[in-house]
N, C-alpha and C positions, 0 to 999 in steps of 0.2 A: 565149117566144112573145109577140108584140106584141099589145096590146089593139086590137081592131077596132071596138068600139062604146063609146059613152060609159059605158054600164053596166059594161063590163069595166074601163075605165080607173078608174072610181070604186071598184070593188071592189079593184083592184090597189093603189090609193093607200091604201085603208082597211087592207088587209093589210100594206102597208109601214109604216103608222103603228103597227100592233100589234107588228111586229117591232122597230121603233125603241123602243117603250116597254119591251120586254123587254131590249134592249141597255142602255137607260138604268138600268133596275132592277139589272142585273147589274154595271154600272160607273158608278154615279152620280157618281164623281169623275173620269171620263174625259171630257175635253173633246170628243172626237170623237163619243162616244155621245150627249152632250147636244146637240151640234150636229146630229147626224143626226135626233134627235127633233124639234128645232126645224124642220129642213127638212121632215120628214114632216108636221108640223102645218101648215106653210105650204102644202104641196101639197094639204091637205084644207081650205084656206081658214080655218084657225083662227089668225088673225094674232096675236092677243094671246098665245096659248100659244106660238106660234112665236117671237115676239120675246123672251118670258120665257126660254125654253130657250136661245136663242142668247146672251142676256145671261149666263146661268149659265155656258155653255160658255166664253165669252170671259173670264170672271172666274177660271176655274180655271187653275192653273199649267200651263205647257206651251208656249204660243205656237205652236201648230201652224198651218201655212199654210192647210190646208183649213178649219179652224175660223175663222180670221180672214177668209178669203174668203167663207165662208158667212154670217158675221155681216154683212159689208159688203153682200152681196147682200140679206139680209133687211131691213136698214135702208134700203136704197136706195129702197124704195117708201114711205118714211115722211116724205119731205121733208128728209131729212138727207143730201143728196147729197155734200157735202164730207166728212162723217164716213165715209160709205160708201166713198168713193174712197180715203180715208186707210187704211182697213183692207185694202182690196184691194191697194193699192200696197205696204203693209207685208208682206202675204202673198207678193207677187211677189218682194220683196227677200230673202226667206228661202231 
């Protein structure tokens, strides 16, 4: 069901963050779990936490395209456009 009000959207994002926290606790060494948590933090405007989780995700072994793309997206708003594009391009190449 789609959110129809701002309150519903905010509640949905908060719930998604809680689910992402659970996933990261269950799989702290899974890049996609940490990337998902980073994305959820970003959706709740917790930028510092988002960037930290994305950095952890990208540092873990695996080189998953989704994790690389998510990292590129996360850092694109930090003034690191060239670095962001490099990660997105690398993800597309996989």
